[in-house]
Residue frames as qw, qx, qy, qz and C-alpha x, y, z in Angstrom:
[[0.236, -0.478, -0.769, -0.353, 119.86, 114.89, 126.29],
 [0.134, -0.096, 0.354, -0.921, 117.58, 117.48, 127.88],
 [0.115, -0.472, -0.873, -0.043, 114.06, 117.12, 129.25],
 [0.213, -0.119, 0.091, -0.965, 111.09, 119.35, 129.68],
 [0.195, 0.316, 0.861, -0.347, 107.57, 118.86, 131.00],
 [0.282, -0.015, -0.421, -0.862, 104.53, 119.11, 128.64],
 [0.737, -0.238, -0.196, -0.601, 101.13, 118.51, 130.14],
 [0.698, -0.480, 0.474, -0.242, 102.72, 116.42, 132.92],
 [0.960, 0.235, 0.129, 0.085, 104.55, 114.34, 130.36],
 [0.483, -0.613, 0.396, 0.484, 108.38, 114.17, 130.16],
 [0.700, 0.714, 0.025, 0.008, 109.74, 115.24, 126.76],
 [0.717, -0.366, 0.334, 0.490, 113.29, 114.38, 125.65],
 [0.520, 0.845, 0.066, 0.102, 115.22, 116.60, 123.23],
 [0.661, -0.240, 0.096, 0.704, 118.71, 117.89, 122.35],
 [0.189, 0.978, 0.084, -0.006, 119.82, 121.41, 121.47],
 [0.689, -0.374, 0.255, 0.565, 123.20, 122.16, 119.97],
 [0.481, 0.247, 0.379, 0.751, 124.97, 124.63, 117.76],
 [0.017, 0.596, 0.172, -0.784, 124.30, 128.22, 116.70],
 [0.034, 0.064, -0.581, -0.811, 122.52, 129.91, 113.81],
 [0.613, -0.084, -0.293, -0.729, 119.13, 129.22, 112.18],
 [0.548, -0.127, 0.716, -0.414, 117.08, 126.87, 114.36],
 [0.555, 0.176, -0.671, -0.459, 116.46, 123.59, 112.62],
 [0.645, -0.208, 0.569, -0.466, 114.09, 121.02, 114.26],
 [0.319, 0.231, -0.875, -0.282, 114.54, 117.38, 113.24],
 [0.723, -0.050, 0.331, -0.604, 111.36, 115.26, 113.63],
 [0.137, -0.203, 0.962, 0.116, 111.64, 111.47, 113.44],
 [0.574, -0.055, -0.541, -0.612, 109.08, 109.06, 111.97],
 [0.860, -0.272, 0.004, -0.431, 106.91, 106.34, 113.38],
 [0.978, -0.157, -0.041, 0.133, 108.84, 103.63, 115.36],
 [0.604, 0.453, -0.212, 0.620, 111.87, 105.89, 115.33],
 [0.419, -0.837, -0.201, 0.289, 113.47, 108.34, 117.74],
 [0.069, 0.963, -0.186, -0.181, 115.94, 111.20, 117.67],
 [0.588, -0.449, 0.586, 0.330, 118.87, 108.77, 117.13],
 [0.733, 0.484, 0.455, 0.149, 117.85, 108.47, 113.47],
 [0.283, 0.954, -0.014, 0.101, 119.54, 111.79, 112.82],
 [0.647, -0.653, 0.228, 0.322, 122.95, 110.94, 114.41],
 [0.699, 0.046, 0.374, 0.608, 124.80, 110.81, 111.13],
 [0.234, 0.776, 0.322, 0.489, 123.49, 114.21, 110.06],
 [0.363, -0.912, -0.172, 0.088, 123.99, 116.26, 113.19],
 [0.623, -0.435, 0.167, 0.629, 127.80, 116.58, 113.11],
 [0.348, 0.266, 0.433, 0.788, 127.61, 118.23, 109.69],
 [0.100, -0.769, -0.475, -0.416, 124.43, 120.25, 110.14],
 [0.515, -0.772, -0.266, 0.261, 125.46, 121.60, 113.53],
 [0.568, -0.015, 0.126, 0.813, 128.47, 123.42, 111.98],
 [0.064, 0.225, 0.266, 0.935, 126.22, 126.18, 110.60],
 [0.476, -0.462, -0.383, -0.643, 122.87, 125.78, 112.38],
 [0.344, -0.255, 0.662, -0.615, 121.25, 125.30, 115.77],
 [0.511, -0.002, -0.786, -0.348, 119.97, 121.79, 115.70],
 [0.520, -0.196, 0.537, -0.634, 117.12, 120.57, 117.89],
 [0.459, -0.025, -0.845, -0.272, 116.07, 117.00, 117.87],
 [0.526, -0.200, 0.405, -0.720, 112.98, 115.81, 119.77],
 [0.026, -0.090, -0.996, -0.008, 111.56, 112.42, 120.70],
 [0.442, -0.272, -0.324, -0.791, 107.97, 112.64, 119.66],
 [0.635, -0.302, 0.376, -0.603, 105.20, 111.59, 122.12],
 [0.932, -0.049, 0.272, -0.234, 105.42, 107.90, 123.01],
 [0.860, 0.433, -0.152, 0.222, 108.70, 107.42, 121.26],
 [0.472, 0.496, -0.441, 0.581, 112.32, 107.24, 122.42],
 [0.295, -0.111, -0.646, 0.696, 112.79, 108.80, 125.91],
 [0.327, -0.155, -0.008, -0.932, 109.49, 110.87, 125.59],
 [0.258, 0.180, 0.865, -0.391, 106.56, 109.54, 127.65],
 [0.035, -0.482, -0.774, -0.409, 103.05, 108.85, 126.40],
 [0.160, -0.082, 0.191, -0.965, 100.53, 111.62, 126.74],
 [0.664, 0.092, 0.337, -0.661, 97.39, 109.64, 126.16],
 [0.681, 0.123, 0.722, 0.019, 95.82, 106.78, 124.13],
 [0.601, 0.668, 0.335, 0.285, 95.74, 108.81, 120.95],
 [0.360, -0.533, 0.138, 0.753, 98.55, 111.15, 119.94],
 [0.507, 0.804, 0.310, 0.012, 97.13, 113.43, 117.28],
 [0.592, 0.382, 0.071, 0.706, 99.46, 115.32, 114.94],
 [0.132, -0.832, -0.037, -0.538, 98.16, 118.49, 116.70],
 [0.773, -0.631, 0.024, 0.057, 99.25, 117.05, 120.12],
 [0.816, -0.048, 0.120, 0.563, 102.67, 116.40, 118.74],
 [0.325, 0.628, 0.123, 0.696, 102.84, 119.91, 117.11],
 [0.399, -0.860, -0.055, -0.315, 101.81, 121.53, 120.43],
 [0.848, -0.447, 0.080, 0.271, 104.59, 119.58, 122.16],
 [0.663, 0.215, 0.137, 0.704, 107.26, 120.77, 119.63],
 [0.031, 0.799, 0.117, 0.589, 105.97, 124.36, 120.09],
 [0.623, -0.781, -0.007, -0.038, 106.37, 124.00, 123.81],
 [0.822, -0.177, 0.120, 0.528, 110.02, 122.88, 123.41],
 [0.417, 0.498, 0.175, 0.740, 110.71, 125.83, 121.04],
 [0.268, -0.869, -0.112, -0.401, 109.02, 128.26, 123.41],
 [0.764, -0.620, 0.007, 0.177, 111.14, 126.95, 126.26],
 [0.740, -0.021, 0.210, 0.638, 114.21, 127.45, 124.14],
 [0.036, 0.777, 0.080, -0.624, 113.08, 130.97, 123.25],
 [0.258, -0.018, 0.697, 0.669, 113.17, 130.08, 119.51],
 [0.403, 0.477, 0.238, -0.744, 110.68, 132.10, 117.52],
 [0.720, 0.540, -0.209, -0.381, 111.26, 130.76, 113.98],
 [0.492, -0.385, 0.763, 0.164, 112.56, 127.44, 112.87],
 [0.547, 0.311, -0.618, -0.471, 112.97, 125.22, 109.86],
 [0.764, -0.144, 0.520, -0.353, 111.19, 121.86, 110.39],
 [0.403, 0.360, -0.784, -0.306, 112.61, 118.72, 108.79],
 [0.705, -0.117, 0.505, -0.483, 110.26, 115.70, 109.29],
 [0.148, 0.200, -0.929, -0.273, 110.67, 112.10, 108.26],
 [0.293, -0.320, -0.877, -0.206, 107.36, 110.28, 107.49],
 [0.352, -0.742, -0.566, 0.070, 105.20, 110.88, 110.63],
 [0.392, -0.454, -0.093, 0.794, 107.61, 113.75, 111.47],
 [0.062, 0.151, 0.428, 0.889, 106.45, 115.44, 108.23],
 [0.312, -0.626, -0.661, -0.272, 102.83, 115.09, 109.39],
 [0.486, -0.623, -0.366, 0.492, 103.86, 116.75, 112.59],
 [0.299, -0.203, 0.154, 0.920, 105.71, 119.57, 110.82],
 [0.115, -0.395, -0.545, -0.730, 102.53, 120.31, 108.67],
 [0.417, -0.690, -0.591, 0.020, 100.37, 120.31, 111.76],
 [0.457, -0.497, -0.157, 0.721, 102.79, 122.75, 113.33],
 [0.189, 0.083, 0.380, 0.902, 102.71, 124.89, 110.23],
 [0.254, -0.594, -0.603, -0.468, 98.94, 125.06, 110.36],
 [0.521, -0.691, -0.468, 0.177, 98.83, 125.86, 114.08],
 [0.393, -0.767, 0.053, 0.504, 101.80, 128.16, 114.32],
 [0.675, 0.651, 0.209, 0.278, 102.41, 129.68, 110.84],
 [0.082, 0.966, -0.176, 0.174, 104.44, 132.55, 112.11],
 [0.613, -0.626, 0.480, 0.043, 106.95, 130.21, 113.72],
 [0.872, 0.167, 0.408, 0.214, 107.88, 128.44, 110.50],
 [0.056, -0.745, 0.396, 0.535, 110.91, 129.42, 108.37],
 [0.465, 0.414, -0.665, -0.413, 110.85, 126.42, 106.07],
 [0.836, -0.127, 0.429, -0.318, 109.78, 122.77, 105.84],
 [0.264, 0.379, -0.841, -0.281, 111.38, 119.56, 104.55],
 [0.874, -0.047, 0.267, -0.404, 109.03, 116.58, 104.17],
 [0.074, 0.471, -0.868, -0.137, 111.32, 113.56, 103.82],
 [0.246, -0.107, -0.954, -0.134, 109.43, 110.46, 102.64],
 [0.107, 0.415, 0.666, -0.611, 106.17, 112.01, 103.80],
 [0.035, 0.466, 0.652, 0.597, 102.94, 113.49, 102.43],
 [0.161, -0.072, 0.220, -0.960, 100.61, 116.35, 103.04],
 [0.585, -0.176, -0.475, -0.634, 97.54, 114.20, 102.31],
 [0.649, -0.298, 0.438, -0.547, 95.26, 112.39, 104.82],
 [0.283, -0.138, 0.946, 0.070, 95.09, 108.70, 104.97],
 [0.500, 0.015, -0.546, -0.673, 92.99, 107.05, 102.40],
 [0.839, -0.234, 0.068, -0.486, 90.28, 104.61, 103.49],
 [0.917, 0.167, -0.343, 0.114, 92.62, 101.74, 102.62],
 [0.347, 0.413, -0.566, 0.624, 95.44, 103.24, 104.70],
 [0.494, -0.422, 0.287, -0.704, 93.02, 103.77, 107.60],
 [0.956, -0.090, -0.098, -0.261, 92.01, 100.11, 107.45],
 [0.762, 0.303, -0.434, 0.374, 95.71, 99.13, 107.41],
 [0.036, -0.503, 0.488, -0.713, 96.35, 101.30, 110.51],
 [0.777, -0.305, 0.157, -0.527, 93.49, 99.40, 112.30],
 [0.966, 0.082, -0.244, 0.027, 95.09, 96.09, 111.26],
 [0.463, 0.471, -0.503, 0.558, 98.50, 97.29, 112.48],
 [0.398, -0.494, 0.378, -0.675, 96.97, 98.08, 115.89],
 [0.942, -0.144, 0.019, -0.302, 95.59, 94.58, 116.10],
 [0.846, 0.344, -0.335, 0.232, 98.90, 93.05, 114.94],
 [0.233, 0.539, -0.514, 0.625, 101.08, 94.92, 117.39],
 [0.604, -0.434, 0.357, -0.565, 98.80, 94.01, 120.33],
 [0.987, -0.020, -0.017, -0.156, 99.00, 90.35, 119.35],
 [0.885, -0.092, 0.047, 0.453, 102.78, 90.13, 118.69],
 [0.098, -0.967, 0.044, 0.232, 104.68, 93.25, 119.42],
 [0.470, -0.527, 0.550, 0.447, 108.14, 92.01, 118.47],
 [0.544, 0.272, 0.712, 0.352, 107.08, 90.31, 115.27],
 [0.260, 0.893, 0.367, 0.009, 105.11, 93.52, 114.14],
 [0.141, -0.911, 0.213, 0.323, 108.01, 95.79, 114.74],
 [0.516, -0.292, 0.686, 0.421, 110.60, 93.53, 112.96],
 [0.472, 0.445, 0.679, 0.345, 108.40, 93.18, 109.88],
 [0.136, 0.946, 0.269, -0.115, 107.36, 96.81, 109.81],
 [0.271, -0.783, 0.353, 0.435, 111.00, 98.00, 109.86],
 [0.502, -0.074, 0.731, 0.456, 112.15, 95.66, 107.12],
 [0.388, 0.638, 0.636, 0.194, 109.26, 96.70, 104.92],
 [0.002, 0.930, 0.089, -0.357, 110.37, 100.34, 104.99],
 [0.252, -0.550, 0.588, 0.537, 113.50, 99.68, 102.94],
 [0.701, 0.461, -0.303, -0.452, 113.31, 99.06, 99.22],
 [0.989, -0.038, 0.141, -0.038, 113.75, 95.31, 98.43],
 [0.672, 0.606, -0.256, 0.340, 117.03, 96.07, 96.60],
 [0.051, 0.698, -0.472, 0.537, 118.56, 97.38, 99.83],
 [0.807, -0.491, 0.043, -0.325, 117.46, 94.85, 102.35],
 [0.941, -0.012, -0.121, 0.314, 120.54, 92.65, 101.94],
 [0.468, 0.507, -0.187, 0.699, 123.07, 95.46, 101.52],
 [0.161, -0.570, 0.272, -0.758, 121.77, 97.25, 104.58],
 [0.728, -0.316, -0.604, -0.068, 121.05, 94.18, 106.73],
 [0.490, -0.137, -0.529, 0.680, 123.17, 95.40, 109.72],
 [0.065, -0.091, 0.103, -0.988, 121.62, 98.85, 109.68],
 [0.578, -0.321, -0.472, -0.583, 118.14, 97.33, 109.46],
 [0.669, -0.309, -0.634, 0.235, 118.88, 95.17, 112.53],
 [0.265, -0.054, -0.360, 0.893, 120.06, 98.45, 114.36],
 [0.325, -0.198, -0.158, -0.911, 116.82, 100.24, 113.40],
 [0.680, -0.325, -0.602, -0.264, 114.80, 97.31, 114.70],
 [0.555, -0.222, -0.578, 0.555, 116.55, 97.44, 118.00],
 [0.004, -0.017, 0.182, -0.983, 115.81, 101.15, 118.35],
 [0.495, -0.248, -0.428, -0.714, 112.13, 100.49, 117.32],
 [0.636, -0.300, -0.709, 0.048, 111.81, 97.85, 119.99],
 [0.248, -0.086, -0.497, 0.827, 112.38, 100.56, 122.53],
 [0.315, -0.190, -0.167, -0.915, 108.98, 102.14, 121.60],
 [0.287, 0.069, 0.812, -0.504, 106.35, 101.25, 124.12],
 [0.125, 0.389, 0.884, 0.228, 103.15, 99.51, 122.96],
 [0.055, 0.801, 0.472, -0.365, 101.00, 102.47, 124.00],
 [0.040, -0.624, 0.297, 0.721, 103.23, 104.91, 122.01],
 [0.106, -0.016, 0.819, 0.564, 102.85, 102.70, 118.90],
 [0.093, 0.578, 0.809, 0.048, 99.05, 102.45, 119.19],
 [0.027, -0.798, -0.285, 0.530, 98.65, 106.11, 120.04],
 [0.058, -0.479, 0.447, 0.754, 100.73, 107.16, 116.97],
 [0.084, 0.185, 0.874, 0.442, 98.82, 104.83, 114.66],
 [0.024, 0.718, 0.666, -0.200, 95.53, 106.19, 115.96],
 [0.077, -0.743, -0.010, 0.665, 96.81, 109.78, 115.49],
 [0.081, -0.263, 0.640, 0.717, 98.09, 109.28, 111.96],
 [0.140, 0.384, 0.890, 0.202, 94.78, 107.60, 110.98],
 [0.024, 0.832, 0.541, -0.116, 92.70, 110.65, 111.84],
 [0.317, -0.392, 0.122, 0.855, 95.18, 113.36, 110.65],
 [0.383, 0.786, 0.213, -0.436, 93.83, 116.18, 108.44],
 [0.695, 0.444, 0.302, 0.478, 94.66, 116.71, 104.84],
 [0.212, -0.837, -0.004, 0.504, 97.06, 119.73, 104.64],
 [0.626, 0.336, 0.417, 0.566, 97.90, 119.92, 100.95],
 [0.127, 0.948, 0.230, 0.180, 96.78, 123.50, 100.95],
 [0.433, -0.810, 0.201, 0.340, 99.96, 124.43, 102.87],
 [0.663, -0.031, 0.510, 0.548, 102.01, 123.19, 99.91],
 [0.327, 0.693, 0.479, 0.429, 100.13, 125.65, 97.64],
 [0.062, -0.909, -0.165, -0.378, 100.09, 128.77, 99.78],
 [0.711, -0.534, -0.094, 0.448, 103.02, 128.62, 102.35],
 [0.169, 0.981, -0.095, 0.021, 105.00, 131.93, 102.33],
 [0.355, -0.693, 0.619, 0.105, 108.25, 129.97, 103.06],
 [0.436, 0.425, -0.730, -0.310, 110.23, 127.35, 101.07],
 [0.852, -0.136, 0.429, -0.267, 109.20, 123.61, 101.15],
 [0.219, 0.466, -0.826, -0.229, 111.31, 120.72, 100.02],
 [0.920, -0.025, 0.173, -0.351, 109.73, 117.33, 99.30],
 [0.044, 0.511, -0.850, -0.121, 111.98, 114.28, 99.25],
 [0.891, 0.060, 0.149, -0.425, 110.64, 110.96, 97.82],
 [0.317, -0.332, 0.865, 0.203, 111.80, 107.51, 97.11],
 [0.536, 0.221, -0.502, -0.642, 110.70, 105.97, 93.82],
 [0.580, -0.053, -0.809, -0.076, 110.58, 102.48, 95.39],
 [0.240, -0.248, 0.571, -0.745, 109.05, 103.62, 98.70],
 [0.250, -0.216, -0.936, -0.121, 106.92, 100.61, 99.83],
 [0.068, -0.483, -0.670, 0.560, 104.81, 102.91, 102.03],
 [0.237, 0.704, 0.152, -0.652, 104.06, 105.95, 100.01],
 [0.704, 0.465, 0.487, 0.228, 103.10, 105.73, 96.40],
 [0.414, -0.233, 0.233, 0.849, 105.59, 107.75, 94.33],
 [0.095, 0.374, 0.563, 0.731, 103.18, 108.88, 91.57],
 [0.313, -0.769, -0.551, -0.081, 100.39, 109.76, 93.96],
 [0.467, -0.670, -0.178, 0.549, 102.76, 111.91, 95.98],
 [0.327, 0.034, 0.331, 0.884, 103.89, 113.85, 92.88],
 [0.023, -0.658, -0.613, -0.436, 100.33, 114.90, 92.36],
 [0.377, -0.786, -0.408, 0.271, 100.23, 116.94, 95.55],
 [0.351, -0.548, 0.115, 0.751, 102.92, 119.36, 94.45],
 [0.341, 0.500, 0.544, 0.582, 101.50, 120.07, 90.86],
 [0.012, 0.805, 0.294, 0.516, 101.17, 123.77, 90.45],
 [0.563, -0.809, -0.064, 0.156, 103.25, 124.56, 93.60],
 [0.236, 0.848, -0.431, 0.199, 106.66, 126.09, 94.26],
 [0.823, -0.455, 0.340, -0.023, 107.71, 122.93, 96.28],
 [0.223, 0.651, -0.706, -0.165, 111.12, 121.79, 95.49],
 [0.977, -0.024, 0.078, -0.196, 111.28, 118.05, 94.73],
 [0.050, 0.591, -0.804, -0.040, 114.20, 115.64, 95.16],
 [0.949, 0.052, -0.083, -0.301, 113.76, 112.01, 94.07],
 [0.227, -0.525, 0.820, 0.013, 115.85, 109.09, 95.15],
 [0.585, 0.196, -0.675, -0.406, 115.74, 105.72, 93.53],
 [0.268, 0.051, -0.915, 0.297, 115.21, 103.82, 96.79],
 [0.365, -0.510, -0.777, -0.060, 112.70, 103.31, 99.65],
 [0.342, -0.851, -0.305, -0.258, 111.15, 105.04, 102.58],
 [0.671, -0.665, -0.021, 0.326, 114.33, 105.36, 104.66],
 [0.517, 0.782, -0.078, 0.340, 116.37, 107.92, 102.66],
 [0.264, -0.857, 0.402, -0.185, 118.46, 108.80, 105.76],
 [0.723, -0.313, 0.607, 0.103, 119.92, 105.24, 105.46],
 [0.771, 0.360, 0.482, 0.208, 119.47, 104.36, 101.86],
 [0.468, 0.707, 0.134, 0.514, 120.66, 107.67, 100.44],
 [0.515, -0.700, -0.246, 0.429, 122.57, 109.13, 103.39],
 [0.435, -0.245, 0.179, 0.848, 125.24, 111.30, 101.71],
 [0.067, 0.414, 0.541, 0.729, 122.78, 112.50, 98.91],
 [0.306, -0.784, -0.528, -0.114, 120.21, 113.42, 101.57],
 [0.485, -0.586, -0.147, 0.632, 122.74, 115.36, 103.63],
 [0.270, 0.018, 0.349, 0.897, 123.70, 117.36, 100.48],
 [0.135, -0.605, -0.584, -0.525, 119.94, 118.14, 99.79],
 [0.441, -0.779, -0.414, 0.163, 119.34, 119.28, 103.42],
 [0.480, -0.417, 0.043, 0.771, 122.50, 121.38, 103.49],
 [0.207, 0.181, 0.459, 0.845, 121.60, 122.99, 100.22],
 [0.228, -0.725, -0.567, -0.317, 118.03, 123.76, 101.27],
 [0.508, -0.709, -0.317, 0.372, 119.29, 125.28, 104.49],
 [0.464, -0.132, 0.177, 0.858, 121.89, 127.41, 102.77],
 [0.060, 0.423, 0.457, 0.780, 119.11, 129.21, 100.92],
 [0.376, -0.762, -0.522, -0.067, 117.13, 130.11, 104.05]]
């Protein structure tokens, strides 16, 4: 694990392997450990960078709101420090929002994007209300909020089968400080709609969706790629493809990177 300083805030990341630079961006309540099953394979042919996003994992909080632009600026800082000019960004859920913010702010630094269980669209009014409710809930009962939130990310069919993994994910999530959780919720709530990137990006984009994703509506997410060149992969499960469809996801990521 390496560290750097961004705006007087400690950022934790890893950098290993050689070849095309690939940045792995975790989701809300996660940290870079979510990629541990993928790195040994991906690092054989690529330079893999994992980063703990602001207020998650070993990375400190920057403020009371972590906008997707703040997160993207931080990712850019890490890449600049590593002297990486162009990279492929792979983002799970909130990590996808960060990847799109990065693409808008630093278009010349992007070689390709994978949105895993993520969307280019801004929060609906209903989602914004749910974010506010989540902020209240996590302040009232931090542990209960996290445990319920994590279980709800998996499709109902998999909750028993993956019970041990779900418990592990909960334990990782419980390392996330309250301020980091609130700052991320506030940041996701006000994020911009970036669907235009899917239509006009000059680099390849891959979208990975779960049909039974309890968080993102599958049919609504298909709408955003109509008339685009975005490649689509659909799994039959929930929001956590890196656990629910691990080997299939690795094959998709490897295939996407091979073409770049």
